[in-house]
C-alpha positions as CSV (number, residue, x, y, z in Angstrom):
1,M,-9.7,6.1,-17.4
2,N,-6.4,7.7,-18.5
3,I,-4.0,7.5,-15.6
4,S,-2.2,10.7,-16.9
5,R,-5.2,12.6,-15.4
6,I,-4.6,11.2,-11.9
7,K,-3.5,13.8,-9.3
8,Y,-1.8,12.8,-6.1
9,R,-2.3,14.0,-2.6
10,Q,-1.1,13.0,0.9
11,Q,-3.7,14.8,3.1
12,I,-6.4,12.4,4.2
13,K,-10.1,13.5,4.1
14,P,-13.1,12.0,5.8
15,A,-14.5,10.8,2.4
16,D,-11.3,8.7,1.9
17,L,-12.6,6.2,4.5
18,E,-15.3,5.0,2.1
19,A,-13.0,5.2,-0.9
20,I,-10.5,2.9,0.9
21,A,-13.2,0.4,1.8
22,R,-14.5,0.4,-1.8
23,I,-11.0,0.1,-3.4
24,V,-10.0,-2.8,-1.1
25,K,-13.3,-4.6,-1.6
26,S,-13.0,-4.3,-5.3
27,S,-9.8,-6.3,-5.5
28,T,-11.6,-9.4,-4.1
29,F,-8.3,-10.5,-2.5
30,F,-9.0,-9.3,1.0
31,S,-11.0,-10.8,3.9
32,A,-13.6,-8.8,5.8
33,E,-11.1,-8.4,8.6
34,E,-8.5,-7.1,6.3
35,I,-11.0,-4.6,4.8
36,D,-11.9,-3.5,8.3
37,L,-8.2,-3.0,9.1
38,A,-7.6,-0.8,6.0
39,Y,-10.5,1.3,7.1
40,E,-9.3,1.5,10.7
41,L,-5.8,2.7,9.8
42,A,-7.3,5.6,7.8
43,A,-9.8,6.3,10.6
44,E,-6.9,6.4,13.1
45,K,-5.0,8.9,10.9
46,L,-8.1,11.1,10.6
47,S,-8.7,11.1,14.4
48,D,-5.0,11.4,15.6
49,G,-3.6,13.6,12.8
50,A,0.1,14.2,13.0
51,A,0.4,12.1,16.1
52,C,-0.4,9.0,14.0
53,S,2.5,7.4,12.2
54,Y,0.5,6.2,9.3
55,Q,1.0,8.1,6.1
56,F,-1.2,8.0,3.0
57,L,-0.9,8.8,-0.7
58,F,-4.1,9.0,-2.8
59,G,-4.4,8.9,-6.6
60,E,-7.6,10.6,-7.7
61,D,-9.3,12.1,-10.7
62,E,-11.9,14.9,-10.0
63,D,-12.1,13.9,-6.3
64,F,-12.8,10.2,-7.2
65,V,-10.1,8.1,-5.5
66,W,-8.8,5.3,-7.7
67,G,-5.9,4.0,-5.6
68,Y,-3.9,4.6,-2.5
69,T,-0.9,3.6,-0.4
70,C,-0.5,3.5,3.4
71,F,3.0,3.5,4.8
72,G,5.1,4.5,7.8
73,L,8.4,4.6,9.4
74,I,9.2,1.4,11.4
75,P,9.8,2.5,15.0
76,A,13.4,2.2,16.3
77,T,14.9,2.0,12.8
78,A,17.2,4.3,10.9
79,G,15.1,5.0,7.9
80,S,13.2,1.7,7.3
81,Y,9.6,2.0,6.3
82,D,6.7,-0.5,6.0
83,L,4.4,-0.3,3.0
84,Y,1.2,-1.4,4.7
85,W,-1.2,-1.1,1.8
86,I,-1.2,-0.4,-1.9
87,A,-4.5,-0.9,-3.6
88,V,-6.0,0.2,-6.9
89,D,-9.7,0.1,-7.8
90,N,-10.2,-3.1,-9.8
91,H,-11.4,-1.1,-12.8
92,L,-7.8,0.4,-13.2
93,R,-5.7,-2.7,-12.3
94,A,-2.9,-3.4,-14.7
95,N,-3.1,0.2,-16.1
96,G,0.0,1.5,-14.4
97,L,-1.6,3.3,-11.5
98,G,-0.2,0.9,-8.9
99,R,3.3,1.5,-10.3
100,Q,2.8,5.2,-10.2
101,L,1.5,5.1,-6.6
102,L,4.5,3.0,-5.5
103,K,7.0,5.2,-7.3
104,K,5.6,8.4,-5.7
105,T,5.4,6.7,-2.3
106,E,9.1,5.7,-2.7
107,E,9.9,9.3,-3.5
108,I,8.1,10.6,-0.4
109,I,9.9,8.1,1.8
110,H,13.3,8.9,0.2
111,N,12.7,12.6,0.7
112,E,12.0,11.9,4.4
113,G,15.3,10.2,4.8
114,G,14.0,6.7,4.2
115,R,16.5,4.1,3.2
116,H,14.6,0.9,2.9
117,I,11.0,-0.2,2.2
118,Y,9.6,-3.5,3.4
119,V,6.4,-5.1,2.1
120,E,4.7,-8.2,3.3
121,T,2.1,-10.2,1.3
122,S,0.6,-13.6,1.2
123,S,2.0,-16.7,-0.5
124,R,-1.5,-17.8,-1.7
125,H,-1.8,-18.5,-5.4
126,Q,-4.0,-15.5,-6.1
127,Y,-1.1,-13.2,-5.0
128,Q,1.3,-14.4,-7.8
129,T,0.5,-11.2,-9.7
130,T,1.3,-9.2,-6.6
131,H,4.7,-10.9,-6.3
132,R,5.4,-10.2,-10.0
133,F,4.3,-6.5,-9.4
134,Y,6.8,-6.0,-6.5
135,E,9.6,-7.8,-8.3
136,G,8.9,-5.8,-11.5
137,C,9.3,-2.6,-9.4
138,G,12.7,-3.7,-8.1
139,Y,11.8,-5.3,-4.8
140,I,13.7,-8.3,-3.6
141,R,12.1,-11.3,-1.9
142,E,13.8,-11.4,1.5
143,A,12.0,-14.0,3.5
144,L,9.2,-16.6,3.6
145,L,7.6,-17.2,6.9
146,K,5.9,-20.6,6.5
147,D,2.2,-20.9,7.5
148,F,2.3,-17.4,9.0
149,Y,-1.3,-16.4,8.2
150,A,-2.8,-19.9,8.2
151,E,-1.7,-23.4,7.2
152,G,-0.6,-23.1,3.6
153,D,-0.6,-19.3,3.7
154,S,2.9,-18.1,4.3
155,K,4.1,-14.5,4.7
156,V,6.4,-13.3,1.9
157,I,8.6,-10.3,2.7
158,Y,10.0,-8.0,0.0
159,S,12.4,-5.1,0.4
160,K,13.8,-2.3,-1.7
161,A,16.8,-0.1,-0.9
162,L,16.3,3.5,-1.7
163,I,19.9,4.6,-1.4
């Protein structure tokens, strides 16, 4: 797959629910509960529409979704956003789609007046490539919350200023 053929859209469709589940499962990083959560966020957006604060960006080729982001304004902040999910089908990992999705998500956030993006991830060894990904995209490691998810599994928080 050539990522230059990828088109991007923000509008969520019912078929995206299964695409999200497939993409998140393909990574083999996420637990069943996390996969369910990714699905639930998209289902909430579909049911609540504009009233839902979650936003999505999908990267697709001929209606086949290869990756997506989920993000939103953090309530009671002046332009701070959370990046809740960024996931790419395992067949396209390390081909630049993740970087493109993140860059386009940053542009959307900036155009909405966003000033900062925050990302949280696990400290588990399997996430070392994830840490390098964020750092390579200009994110700064801001905090480590020890044993946050479970004993030996800390939360790592990254941020990036968009201003």
